[in-house]
VMD Tcl script that builds the backbone (N, CA, C; Angstrom):
set m [mol new atoms 279]
animate dup $m
set s [atomselect $m all]
$s set {name element resname resid chain x y z} {
  {N N UNK 1 A 1.028 -1.235 0.089}
  {CA C UNK 1 A -0.020 0.070 -0.142}
  {C C UNK 1 A 0.710 1.067 0.105}
  {N N UNK 2 A 0.560 2.318 -1.158}
  {CA C UNK 2 A 1.305 3.352 -0.629}
  {C C UNK 2 A 1.198 4.676 0.166}
  {N N UNK 3 A 2.498 5.030 0.735}
  {CA C UNK 3 A 2.335 5.941 1.597}
  {C C UNK 3 A 1.988 7.716 1.112}
  {N N UNK 4 A 1.208 8.406 1.314}
  {CA C UNK 4 A 1.046 9.406 1.356}
  {C C UNK 4 A 1.413 10.140 1.921}
  {N N UNK 5 A 2.073 11.892 1.440}
  {CA C UNK 5 A 2.079 12.977 2.082}
  {C C UNK 5 A 2.033 14.171 1.624}
  {N N UNK 6 A 1.972 15.218 2.162}
  {CA C UNK 6 A 1.760 16.118 1.585}
  {C C UNK 6 A 3.381 16.810 0.822}
  {N N UNK 7 A 3.082 17.284 -0.062}
  {CA C UNK 7 A 4.399 18.308 -0.120}
  {C C UNK 7 A 5.160 18.711 0.877}
  {N N UNK 8 A 4.458 19.521 1.053}
  {CA C UNK 8 A 5.239 20.618 2.899}
  {C C UNK 8 A 5.815 19.117 3.471}
  {N N UNK 9 A 5.318 18.036 2.985}
  {CA C UNK 9 A 6.609 16.986 4.461}
  {C C UNK 9 A 7.846 16.602 2.707}
  {N N UNK 10 A 7.848 17.195 2.030}
  {CA C UNK 10 A 9.970 17.146 1.941}
  {C C UNK 10 A 10.685 17.862 1.838}
  {N N UNK 11 A 10.182 18.528 3.012}
  {CA C UNK 11 A 11.372 19.212 3.399}
  {C C UNK 11 A 12.011 18.527 4.505}
  {N N UNK 12 A 11.790 17.602 4.830}
  {CA C UNK 12 A 12.903 16.339 5.425}
  {C C UNK 12 A 13.175 15.480 5.106}
  {N N UNK 13 A 14.283 15.807 4.560}
  {CA C UNK 13 A 14.530 14.653 3.428}
  {C C UNK 13 A 15.321 13.260 4.140}
  {N N UNK 14 A 15.720 13.755 5.521}
  {CA C UNK 14 A 15.997 12.601 6.117}
  {C C UNK 14 A 14.641 11.356 6.692}
  {N N UNK 15 A 13.594 12.239 6.831}
  {CA C UNK 15 A 12.757 11.688 6.521}
  {C C UNK 15 A 12.068 10.824 5.479}
  {N N UNK 16 A 12.185 11.418 4.516}
  {CA C UNK 16 A 11.555 10.780 3.262}
  {C C UNK 16 A 12.552 9.519 2.964}
  {N N UNK 17 A 14.344 9.466 3.010}
  {CA C UNK 17 A 15.200 8.468 2.890}
  {C C UNK 17 A 14.330 8.018 3.145}
  {N N UNK 18 A 14.484 8.082 4.871}
  {CA C UNK 18 A 14.032 6.122 5.971}
  {C C UNK 18 A 12.859 6.299 5.511}
  {N N UNK 19 A 11.572 6.340 5.358}
  {CA C UNK 19 A 10.451 5.858 4.423}
  {C C UNK 19 A 10.481 5.682 3.852}
  {N N UNK 20 A 11.577 5.208 2.196}
  {CA C UNK 20 A 11.948 4.598 1.475}
  {C C UNK 20 A 12.745 3.339 1.725}
  {N N UNK 21 A 13.364 3.652 2.650}
  {CA C UNK 21 A 14.404 2.011 2.616}
  {C C UNK 21 A 14.127 1.200 3.859}
  {N N UNK 22 A 12.880 2.062 4.343}
  {CA C UNK 22 A 12.081 1.277 5.435}
  {C C UNK 22 A 11.385 0.078 5.081}
  {N N UNK 23 A 10.343 0.810 4.195}
  {CA C UNK 23 A 9.739 0.017 3.015}
  {C C UNK 23 A 10.085 -0.129 1.502}
  {N N UNK 24 A 11.127 -0.705 0.788}
  {CA C UNK 24 A 11.806 0.036 -0.599}
  {C C UNK 24 A 10.294 -0.933 -1.376}
  {N N UNK 25 A 9.629 -1.775 -1.322}
  {CA C UNK 25 A 8.916 -1.848 -1.986}
  {C C UNK 25 A 7.629 -1.008 -1.763}
  {N N UNK 26 A 7.425 -0.267 -2.195}
  {CA C UNK 26 A 6.443 0.881 -1.413}
  {C C UNK 26 A 6.572 2.163 -2.144}
  {N N UNK 27 A 5.668 2.927 -2.950}
  {CA C UNK 27 A 6.119 3.876 -3.266}
  {C C UNK 27 A 5.602 5.144 -2.421}
  {N N UNK 28 A 5.816 6.279 -2.706}
  {CA C UNK 28 A 5.805 7.248 -1.459}
  {C C UNK 28 A 4.926 8.132 -2.482}
  {N N UNK 29 A 3.468 8.390 -2.398}
  {CA C UNK 29 A 2.568 9.212 -3.480}
  {C C UNK 29 A 2.853 10.722 -2.455}
  {N N UNK 30 A 3.289 11.871 -3.394}
  {CA C UNK 30 A 3.318 13.219 -3.212}
  {C C UNK 30 A 2.291 13.666 -3.544}
  {N N UNK 31 A 1.464 14.710 -2.264}
  {CA C UNK 31 A 0.082 15.309 -3.183}
  {C C UNK 31 A 0.722 16.669 -2.778}
  {N N UNK 32 A -0.616 17.784 -3.707}
  {CA C UNK 32 A 0.433 18.766 -4.016}
  {C C UNK 32 A -1.493 19.689 -3.880}
  {N N UNK 33 A -2.080 19.967 -3.474}
  {CA C UNK 33 A -3.504 20.289 -2.668}
  {C C UNK 33 A -4.850 19.688 -2.764}
  {N N UNK 34 A -4.650 18.675 -2.107}
  {CA C UNK 34 A -5.352 17.203 -2.160}
  {C C UNK 34 A -4.999 16.314 -3.344}
  {N N UNK 35 A -3.583 17.218 -4.413}
  {CA C UNK 35 A -4.376 15.672 -5.700}
  {C C UNK 35 A -2.398 14.995 -5.853}
  {N N UNK 36 A -2.719 14.227 -6.655}
  {CA C UNK 36 A -1.454 13.154 -6.757}
  {C C UNK 36 A -0.458 14.806 -7.845}
  {N N UNK 37 A 0.794 13.997 -6.956}
  {CA C UNK 37 A 1.718 15.463 -7.570}
  {C C UNK 37 A 3.214 14.331 -7.923}
  {N N UNK 38 A 3.418 13.933 -7.383}
  {CA C UNK 38 A 4.720 12.803 -8.192}
  {C C UNK 38 A 4.921 11.525 -7.187}
  {N N UNK 39 A 5.600 11.084 -7.650}
  {CA C UNK 39 A 5.522 9.674 -6.776}
  {C C UNK 39 A 7.332 9.439 -6.686}
  {N N UNK 40 A 7.369 8.839 -4.947}
  {CA C UNK 40 A 9.138 8.508 -4.881}
  {C C UNK 40 A 9.446 7.027 -4.832}
  {N N UNK 41 A 9.803 6.241 -5.036}
  {CA C UNK 41 A 10.147 5.339 -5.032}
  {C C UNK 41 A 12.326 4.700 -4.609}
  {N N UNK 42 A 12.073 3.656 -4.317}
  {CA C UNK 42 A 13.861 3.333 -3.273}
  {C C UNK 42 A 14.453 2.857 -4.545}
  {N N UNK 43 A 15.414 3.302 -4.989}
  {CA C UNK 43 A 16.038 2.600 -5.892}
  {C C UNK 43 A 15.583 0.828 -6.228}
  {N N UNK 44 A 16.022 0.525 -5.108}
  {CA C UNK 44 A 15.121 -1.479 -5.891}
  {C C UNK 44 A 13.792 -0.907 -6.364}
  {N N UNK 45 A 12.708 -0.516 -6.069}
  {CA C UNK 45 A 11.779 -0.331 -6.076}
  {C C UNK 45 A 11.737 -0.248 -8.213}
  {N N UNK 46 A 12.394 1.031 -8.292}
  {CA C UNK 46 A 12.661 1.791 -9.791}
  {C C UNK 46 A 13.040 0.738 -10.387}
  {N N UNK 47 A 14.902 -0.590 -9.902}
  {CA C UNK 47 A 15.409 -0.954 -11.095}
  {C C UNK 47 A 13.805 -2.313 -10.912}
  {N N UNK 48 A 13.847 -2.417 -10.200}
  {CA C UNK 48 A 12.459 -4.062 -10.652}
  {C C UNK 48 A 11.272 -3.206 -11.720}
  {N N UNK 49 A 10.836 -2.276 -11.438}
  {CA C UNK 49 A 9.971 -1.462 -12.116}
  {C C UNK 49 A 10.735 -1.390 -14.142}
  {N N UNK 50 A 11.693 -0.784 -13.549}
  {CA C UNK 50 A 12.801 -1.044 -15.084}
  {C C UNK 50 A 12.464 -2.264 -15.650}
  {N N UNK 51 A 13.227 -2.983 -14.726}
  {CA C UNK 51 A 13.258 -4.662 -15.152}
  {C C UNK 51 A 12.255 -4.745 -16.156}
  {N N UNK 52 A 11.140 -5.398 -15.688}
  {CA C UNK 52 A 10.012 -5.358 -15.697}
  {C C UNK 52 A 9.725 -4.882 -17.435}
  {N N UNK 53 A 9.783 -2.947 -17.041}
  {CA C UNK 53 A 9.272 -2.822 -18.543}
  {C C UNK 53 A 10.006 -3.138 -19.330}
  {N N UNK 54 A 11.180 -4.186 -19.195}
  {CA C UNK 54 A 12.211 -3.976 -20.413}
  {C C UNK 54 A 11.126 -5.955 -21.123}
  {N N UNK 55 A 11.300 -6.377 -19.799}
  {CA C UNK 55 A 11.131 -7.746 -19.963}
  {C C UNK 55 A 9.477 -7.662 -20.873}
  {N N UNK 56 A 8.898 -6.710 -20.404}
  {CA C UNK 56 A 7.390 -5.820 -21.596}
  {C C UNK 56 A 8.689 -6.073 -23.259}
  {N N UNK 57 A 8.651 -5.005 -22.663}
  {CA C UNK 57 A 9.594 -4.178 -24.237}
  {C C UNK 57 A 10.230 -5.812 -24.874}
  {N N UNK 58 A 10.362 -6.517 -24.609}
  {CA C UNK 58 A 11.728 -7.562 -25.376}
  {C C UNK 58 A 10.130 -8.507 -25.430}
  {N N UNK 59 A 9.357 -9.070 -25.088}
  {CA C UNK 59 A 8.273 -9.728 -25.130}
  {C C UNK 59 A 7.975 -8.974 -26.774}
  {N N UNK 60 A 7.032 -8.222 -26.341}
  {CA C UNK 60 A 6.653 -7.048 -27.291}
  {C C UNK 60 A 7.242 -7.976 -29.167}
  {N N UNK 61 A 8.484 -7.341 -28.512}
  {CA C UNK 61 A 9.161 -6.939 -29.712}
  {C C UNK 61 A 9.545 -8.535 -30.547}
  {N N UNK 62 A 9.865 -9.529 -30.141}
  {CA C UNK 62 A 9.809 -10.979 -29.872}
  {C C UNK 62 A 8.495 -11.276 -30.997}
  {N N UNK 63 A 7.642 -10.817 -30.192}
  {CA C UNK 63 A 5.653 -11.316 -30.675}
  {C C UNK 63 A 5.744 -10.448 -32.086}
  {N N UNK 64 A 6.501 -9.218 -32.392}
  {CA C UNK 64 A 6.065 -8.820 -33.889}
  {C C UNK 64 A 7.260 -9.480 -35.058}
  {N N UNK 65 A 8.497 -9.635 -33.898}
  {CA C UNK 65 A 9.003 -10.821 -35.433}
  {C C UNK 65 A 8.421 -12.116 -35.772}
  {N N UNK 66 A 7.908 -12.832 -34.757}
  {CA C UNK 66 A 7.125 -13.721 -34.966}
  {C C UNK 66 A 6.427 -14.273 -35.661}
  {N N UNK 67 A 5.400 -12.054 -35.793}
  {CA C UNK 67 A 4.307 -11.854 -36.539}
  {C C UNK 67 A 4.523 -11.809 -37.959}
  {N N UNK 68 A 5.340 -10.872 -38.522}
  {CA C UNK 68 A 6.807 -10.787 -39.910}
  {C C UNK 68 A 6.418 -11.672 -40.058}
  {N N UNK 69 A 7.726 -12.611 -39.286}
  {CA C UNK 69 A 7.891 -14.467 -40.079}
  {C C UNK 69 A 6.385 -15.031 -40.881}
  {N N UNK 70 A 5.910 -14.601 -39.784}
  {CA C UNK 70 A 4.865 -15.292 -40.398}
  {C C UNK 70 A 3.924 -14.971 -41.272}
  {N N UNK 71 A 3.576 -13.521 -42.112}
  {CA C UNK 71 A 3.105 -13.405 -42.716}
  {C C UNK 71 A 3.785 -13.595 -43.898}
  {N N UNK 72 A 5.915 -13.337 -43.761}
  {CA C UNK 72 A 6.056 -13.677 -44.796}
  {C C UNK 72 A 6.244 -15.132 -45.174}
  {N N UNK 73 A 5.605 -15.833 -43.930}
  {CA C UNK 73 A 5.954 -17.350 -44.602}
  {C C UNK 73 A 4.589 -17.534 -45.341}
  {N N UNK 74 A 3.770 -17.074 -45.365}
  {CA C UNK 74 A 2.488 -16.902 -45.914}
  {C C UNK 74 A 2.112 -16.366 -46.558}
  {N N UNK 75 A 2.844 -15.547 -47.365}
  {CA C UNK 75 A 2.973 -14.976 -48.481}
  {C C UNK 75 A 1.957 -13.609 -48.176}
  {N N UNK 76 A 2.065 -13.300 -47.394}
  {CA C UNK 76 A 1.248 -12.218 -47.372}
  {C C UNK 76 A 2.154 -10.955 -46.856}
  {N N UNK 77 A 2.768 -10.645 -48.011}
  {CA C UNK 77 A 3.354 -9.383 -48.262}
  {C C UNK 77 A 3.787 -8.605 -49.716}
  {N N UNK 78 A 3.586 -8.171 -49.397}
  {CA C UNK 78 A 4.016 -7.528 -50.626}
  {C C UNK 78 A 5.508 -6.416 -51.386}
  {N N UNK 79 A 5.793 -6.454 -52.334}
  {CA C UNK 79 A 6.825 -5.572 -52.420}
  {C C UNK 79 A 6.560 -3.751 -51.835}
  {N N UNK 80 A 7.550 -3.269 -51.674}
  {CA C UNK 80 A 7.647 -2.231 -51.531}
  {C C UNK 80 A 8.017 -0.799 -52.595}
  {N N UNK 81 A 8.538 -1.623 -52.989}
  {CA C UNK 81 A 8.281 -0.236 -54.227}
  {C C UNK 81 A 7.478 -0.165 -55.033}
  {N N UNK 82 A 6.553 -1.283 -55.576}
  {CA C UNK 82 A 5.773 -1.312 -56.104}
  {C C UNK 82 A 4.380 -0.820 -56.005}
  {N N UNK 83 A 4.422 -1.195 -54.604}
  {CA C UNK 83 A 3.089 -0.657 -53.663}
  {C C UNK 83 A 3.862 1.107 -53.391}
  {N N UNK 84 A 4.731 1.657 -53.388}
  {CA C UNK 84 A 5.010 3.026 -53.268}
  {C C UNK 84 A 4.928 3.779 -54.654}
  {N N UNK 85 A 4.996 3.289 -55.969}
  {CA C UNK 85 A 4.475 3.383 -56.765}
  {C C UNK 85 A 2.997 3.450 -57.418}
  {N N UNK 86 A 2.540 2.549 -56.380}
  {CA C UNK 86 A 0.478 2.761 -56.670}
  {C C UNK 86 A 0.707 3.898 -55.937}
  {N N UNK 87 A 1.179 4.017 -54.688}
  {CA C UNK 87 A 0.551 4.960 -53.593}
  {C C UNK 87 A 0.788 6.403 -54.589}
  {N N UNK 88 A 2.312 6.449 -55.291}
  {CA C UNK 88 A 2.177 7.728 -56.459}
  {C C UNK 88 A 1.043 8.087 -56.837}
  {N N UNK 89 A 1.070 7.241 -58.006}
  {CA C UNK 89 A 0.149 7.492 -59.111}
  {C C UNK 89 A -1.277 7.629 -58.318}
  {N N UNK 90 A -1.659 6.813 -57.188}
  {CA C UNK 90 A -2.926 7.252 -56.798}
  {C C UNK 90 A -3.294 9.190 -56.391}
  {N N UNK 91 A -2.375 9.108 -55.447}
  {CA C UNK 91 A -2.008 10.014 -54.704}
  {C C UNK 91 A -1.052 11.311 -55.786}
  {N N UNK 92 A -0.946 11.004 -57.492}
  {CA C UNK 92 A -0.240 12.335 -58.297}
  {C C UNK 92 A 1.069 12.924 -57.105}
  {N N UNK 93 A 1.590 11.866 -56.657}
  {CA C UNK 93 A 3.393 12.405 -56.098}
  {C C UNK 93 A 4.377 12.728 -57.221}
}
mol reanalyze $m
mol bondsrecalc $m
mol representation Tube
mol addrep $m
């Protein structure tokens, strides 16, 4: 469960640091005028989020490559130069 603090509490940086290291897997939500303004996370939490983001990106890239290869194998391709020529004629470019 994220902790919520008002922006005025950011003056006590030692306390914010303690909070981050006390519960490294919990973000700290900072509010301004009652609305979320920013999030503070521990380095460990940030690194884990980045690792998950990279893994998702790699999974997406592999899926796109597989779909492209499947299209090639099934003959669902067009000649790029011929297609560009058709578009030039169609749009009088």
